[in-house]
C-alpha angles and dihedrals in degrees: 000000000000091000091053091055089050091049091050090051090047091051095049095047092047090045091053091050092048092046090052090052095042092052087055091234113175114275118249113256115290095244093053092045093048090051089049092047093050092045092050090050090053092047089050092054089046091050092048089053090051090045090230103155095191096053092038091057093042096053095041092054090043087053093052093046093047087049088055090051089051089056093046091048090050094047091048092057 
């Protein structure tokens, strides 16, 4: 049951990121996005070391989506 709640949270957070990108909303500022990206990478490594699949997937996907936002912000400049 606990893992299902974690998976629900994972899905909702990833869905929010995806909707934001799909709507072509302006990307956040580059400095904020870069910090978020680096933080997500660090948390992905941490979650892998803890062997926590829910947070590994969440942070890996968050890293990928923030990387997309970095590219969008860079191209917008």
